[in-house]
C-alpha positions in Angstrom: 0.0 0.0 0.0 1.3 3.4 -0.9 0.7 6.6 1.0 -1.0 9.2 -1.0 -0.3 12.8 -0.2 -3.4 15.0 0.2 -2.9 18.1 -1.8 -3.5 21.5 -0.4 -3.8 22.9 3.1 -6.7 23.2 5.6 -7.1 26.8 4.3 -7.5 25.5 0.8 -10.4 23.3 2.1 -11.9 25.8 4.5 -12.5 28.9 2.3 -14.4 27.1 -0.5 -16.2 24.9 2.0 -17.4 28.1 3.8 -18.8 29.4 0.6 -20.0 26.2 -1.1 -21.5 24.5 1.9 -21.9 26.8 4.9 -23.1 29.6 2.6 -25.8 27.4 1.1 -26.9 26.2 4.5 -27.1 29.8 5.7 -29.3 30.7 2.7 -31.6 27.7 3.3 -32.0 28.7 6.9 -32.9 32.2 5.8 -35.6 31.2 3.3 -37.0 28.0 4.7 -39.2 29.5 7.4 -41.0 31.6 4.7 -41.5 28.6 2.6 -43.0 26.7 5.5 -45.5 29.6 6.2 -47.0 29.3 2.7 -46.6 25.5 2.5 -45.0 25.5 -0.9 -42.0 26.6 -2.8 -38.7 25.2 -4.0 -35.1 25.3 -2.9 -32.8 24.3 -5.7 -29.2 23.4 -5.0 -26.8 23.0 -7.9 -23.9 20.6 -7.4 -22.1 18.2 -9.7 -21.6 14.5 -10.2 -18.3 14.9 -8.3 -20.2 14.3 -5.1 -20.7 10.7 -6.3 -17.9 10.1 -8.8 -14.5 11.1 -7.5 -11.2 11.7 -9.3 -7.6 12.0 -8.1 -6.5 15.5 -7.4 -9.9 17.1 -6.6 -10.7 15.5 -3.3 -11.6 18.8 -1.6 -13.9 19.7 -4.5 -15.6 16.3 -4.4 -16.0 16.6 -0.6 -17.8 19.9 -0.9 -20.1 18.5 -3.5 -20.8 15.3 -1.5 -21.6 17.4 1.6 -24.0 19.6 -0.3 -25.7 16.6 -1.9 -26.2 14.9 1.4 -27.5 18.1 3.1 -29.9 18.6 0.3 -31.2 15.1 0.4 -31.6 15.1 4.2 -33.4 18.4 4.0 -35.8 17.1 1.4 -36.7 14.1 3.6 -37.1 16.2 6.8 -39.2 18.9 5.0 -41.5 16.3 3.4 -42.1 14.8 6.9 -42.9 18.1 8.5 -45.2 19.2 5.7 -47.2 15.9 5.8 -48.2 16.4 9.4 
């Protein structure tokens, strides 16, 4: 087994993660209460297949896309449950 070096620094991961994941979560938190009041609406998150299909050299990018995909899917399930009550 060989040891693969992870490219980049924590800062290289942190800044884009702040924008691409935490920024989207902040926006969802800002608009979701209004959507729940009127009981309809859409939140569209655009990601890429890199959340599912990874390639060498872009691990941080793939990690951000995977995080956003998972957050979006979980939000869909939890909102569907709360709206069906």
